[in-house]
C-alpha positions in Angstrom: -29.0 40.3 -105.3 -27.6 43.9 -104.4 -29.4 46.7 -106.0 -26.3 48.6 -108.2 -25.3 52.1 -106.5 -26.8 55.0 -109.0 -24.7 58.2 -109.4 -26.8 61.2 -109.9 -25.7 63.6 -112.5 -24.5 67.1 -111.4 -27.9 68.4 -113.2 -29.8 66.7 -110.7 -28.4 67.3 -107.5 -28.4 71.1 -108.7 -32.1 70.7 -109.0 -32.7 68.9 -105.4 -30.1 71.0 -103.8 -32.0 74.5 -103.6 -35.3 72.4 -103.0 -33.6 71.4 -99.9 -32.1 74.6 -98.9 -35.8 76.1 -99.0 -36.7 73.5 -96.2 -40.5 74.0 -97.2 -40.5 69.9 -97.3 -38.7 67.5 -95.2 -35.7 65.4 -96.4 -38.0 62.4 -96.7 -40.5 64.1 -98.6 -37.5 65.4 -101.0 -36.2 61.8 -101.0 -39.5 60.2 -102.3 -40.4 63.0 -104.7 -37.0 62.3 -106.4 -36.7 58.7 -105.8 -33.2 58.7 -103.9 -32.3 58.0 -100.2 -32.6 60.9 -97.8 -28.8 60.4 -96.9 -27.0 61.9 -99.9 -29.2 65.2 -100.0 -27.8 66.8 -97.1 -24.3 66.7 -98.6 -25.4 68.2 -101.8 -26.4 71.3 -99.8 -22.5 72.1 -98.8 -21.2 72.4 -102.8 -24.3 74.3 -103.4 -23.6 77.1 -100.6 -19.9 77.1 -101.3 -20.3 77.2 -105.2 -23.2 79.9 -105.1 -20.7 82.7 -103.7 -18.2 81.3 -106.7 -21.1 81.9 -109.2 -21.2 85.5 -108.3 -17.3 85.9 -108.0 -16.7 84.6 -111.7 -19.1 87.4 -112.8 -17.2 90.0 -110.7 -14.1 88.3 -112.7 -15.3 88.5 -116.2 -16.2 92.3 -115.8 -12.9 93.1 -113.9 -11.3 91.3 -117.0 -13.3 92.8 -119.8 -12.8 96.7 -117.9 -9.0 95.7 -117.8 -8.9 94.9 -121.3 -10.7 98.3 -122.5 -8.3 100.3 -119.9 -5.4 98.8 -122.0 -6.8 99.6 -125.4 -7.9 102.9 -124.4 -3.9 103.2 -123.3 -2.7 102.2 -126.3 -4.7 104.7 -128.2 -3.7 107.7 -126.1 0.1 106.3 -126.6 -0.8 106.2 -130.3 -2.3 110.1 -130.8 1.1 111.7 -130.1 2.6 109.8 -132.7 0.1 110.4 -135.1 0.3 114.3 -134.4 4.0 114.4 -134.9 3.7 113.0 -138.3 0.9 115.1 -139.2 2.5 117.9 -138.0 5.5 117.0 -140.7 3.3 116.4 -143.5 0.9 119.3 -143.5 1.2 122.2 -145.8 -0.2 124.9 -143.4 3.3 125.6 -142.2 4.4 126.5 -145.9 1.5 128.8 -146.3 2.1 131.1 -143.3 6.0 130.9 -144.0 5.0 132.2 -148.1 2.2 135.0 -146.0 4.8 136.5 -144.0 7.5 136.3 -146.9 5.1 138.6 -149.1 4.2 141.1 -146.1 8.0 141.6 -145.7 8.3 142.8 -149.2 8.4 146.7 -149.5 6.2 148.0 -151.7 7.3 151.2 -154.1 5.5 153.9 -155.5 
């Protein structure tokens, strides 16, 4: 009776592929250590190498996205500041007190 083909999970291949890339052991030694046939180990290295640069690229993409979100928030705050300033100028009583002072000075004093 033929042996059923085993499928290895991604975690398993993720452990074996770096070992194969290190080249400290031969494929036969790795195969006997992890109890697999030596043939699939070589194809497992290629996705690991291709995906390795993608892992670092994803980190850069996340950093870029966070920076873009922060910039958008800051631009929104900058846009809000002139409106708040205009509202404060309209509601500020300081303008009235300046007018009252100037009115008091314009009244001539008689002796």
